[in-house]
C-alpha positions as CSV (number, residue, x, y, z in Angstrom):
1,X,98.9,118.9,110.9
2,X,101.3,118.1,107.4
3,X,100.9,115.6,105.1
4,X,102.8,115.5,102.5
5,X,102.0,112.6,101.0
6,X,98.3,112.7,101.2
7,X,99.4,116.2,99.8
8,X,101.3,115.1,96.9
9,X,98.4,111.8,96.1
10,X,96.0,114.1,96.0
11,X,97.7,116.3,93.3
12,X,98.7,113.0,91.7
13,X,94.9,111.6,91.6
14,X,93.2,115.7,91.5
15,X,95.5,118.1,90.1
16,X,95.3,121.5,92.6
17,X,92.7,122.4,94.5
18,X,89.3,120.9,94.4
19,X,88.6,119.4,90.6
20,X,84.8,118.9,91.5
21,X,84.4,118.1,87.2
22,X,86.5,116.5,86.1
23,X,86.4,113.7,84.3
24,X,89.9,112.0,85.2
25,X,88.2,112.6,88.8
26,X,85.0,110.9,87.4
27,X,86.8,108.2,85.9
28,X,88.4,107.8,89.7
29,X,85.0,108.2,91.2
30,X,83.8,105.5,89.5
31,X,86.3,103.1,89.3
32,X,85.5,103.8,93.7
33,X,81.7,102.3,94.0
34,X,82.5,99.2,91.4
35,X,84.8,98.4,94.3
36,X,82.2,99.1,96.8
37,X,79.6,97.9,95.9
38,X,80.8,94.2,95.8
39,X,79.8,94.2,99.4
40,X,76.1,92.9,99.2
41,X,74.6,94.6,101.8
42,X,76.8,97.9,100.0
43,X,74.9,97.0,96.8
44,X,71.5,97.0,98.6
45,X,71.5,100.1,100.1
46,X,72.1,101.3,96.6
47,X,69.8,99.1,95.0
48,X,67.8,102.2,92.8
49,X,70.3,104.9,92.8
50,X,71.3,106.2,89.6
51,X,74.8,105.6,90.1
52,X,76.2,107.9,87.5
53,X,74.7,111.0,89.9
54,X,75.8,109.4,92.5
55,X,79.3,109.9,91.6
56,X,78.7,113.6,90.6
57,X,77.2,113.6,94.5
58,X,80.5,111.9,95.9
59,X,83.0,113.7,93.7
60,X,81.4,117.4,95.2
61,X,80.9,115.0,99.3
62,X,84.5,113.9,98.9
63,X,85.9,117.2,99.0
64,X,85.1,118.4,101.6
65,X,85.3,115.5,103.4
66,X,88.9,116.2,102.5
67,X,88.3,119.4,103.8
68,X,87.7,118.7,106.9
69,X,91.7,116.9,106.7
70,X,91.9,120.5,106.1
71,X,90.0,122.9,108.6
72,X,89.4,120.2,111.2
73,X,85.6,121.6,111.2
74,X,82.8,119.7,108.8
75,X,81.3,122.5,106.1
76,X,77.6,123.0,105.5
77,X,77.6,120.4,103.7
78,X,79.4,117.5,105.4
79,X,76.8,118.0,107.9
80,X,74.2,118.0,105.5
81,X,76.1,114.7,104.5
82,X,76.0,113.3,107.8
83,X,72.5,113.6,108.6
84,X,71.1,111.4,105.1
85,X,74.0,108.9,106.1
86,X,73.2,109.2,109.9
87,X,68.5,108.9,109.5
88,X,69.6,106.3,105.9
89,X,71.3,104.3,108.8
90,X,74.4,104.2,107.9
91,X,76.7,101.4,108.9
92,X,79.8,102.5,110.8
93,X,81.5,99.5,109.9
94,X,80.4,101.2,106.1
95,X,81.9,103.7,107.0
96,X,84.9,101.5,107.0
97,X,84.8,99.8,104.1
98,X,84.4,103.2,102.3
99,X,87.6,104.3,103.3
100,X,89.3,100.8,102.7
101,X,87.1,101.3,99.1
102,X,88.7,104.3,98.6
103,X,92.3,103.7,99.2
104,X,92.1,100.6,97.7
105,X,91.1,102.7,94.3
106,X,94.0,105.4,95.2
107,X,96.0,102.1,95.1
108,X,95.3,101.8,91.6
109,X,95.1,105.2,90.7
110,X,98.5,106.8,91.6
111,X,101.5,104.9,90.1
112,X,103.1,106.5,92.5
113,X,101.4,104.9,95.5
114,X,102.7,103.1,98.5
115,X,101.9,101.6,102.0
116,X,103.0,104.9,103.2
117,X,100.7,106.9,101.5
118,X,98.0,104.1,101.8
119,X,98.9,105.2,105.3
120,X,98.6,108.3,104.5
121,X,95.5,108.9,102.9
122,X,94.0,107.1,106.6
123,X,95.1,109.1,108.7
124,X,93.9,112.7,106.4
125,X,90.5,111.5,106.4
126,X,90.0,109.4,109.3
127,X,89.3,112.7,111.2
128,X,86.3,113.4,108.8
129,X,85.3,109.8,108.6
130,X,85.5,109.5,112.4
131,X,82.6,113.0,112.5
132,X,80.3,110.9,109.7
133,X,80.6,107.7,112.5
134,X,79.5,110.3,115.5
135,X,77.5,112.5,114.1
136,X,74.5,112.4,116.8
137,X,76.8,112.5,119.0
138,X,78.7,115.5,117.9
139,X,74.9,117.2,117.2
140,X,73.9,116.6,120.7
141,X,77.0,118.4,122.2
142,X,76.4,121.1,123.7
143,X,78.4,124.4,121.8
144,X,81.3,125.1,123.4
């Protein structure tokens, strides 16, 4: 499925390809975490976390989540992330907050972001987030 608004916004924010070592993407993800950690229960989850390391991990993980939009299949790294989040007891509401904060950060950093662009981000990331939310269900299903 084509999502040209997401693609264009993604390029404005991160350039072509996967910009996992870009200082500008660090600024984006640091701003995301400032917003995400405003939720007291989220802040508690990250209480003892090295946030510099967490930004690097999120930056890399984010591109696997975005890749799910393209491939419709989880990468090995995304499966690992889903398993860890499941073991940590990350709740479905936390994923919803994560997406809300990410979209708000897109609106902050993408000068051309508008409501249709925000919707495009939600449509692009929702399949991967749904996989993360329902990881245990997917894991227990026999391969077809």
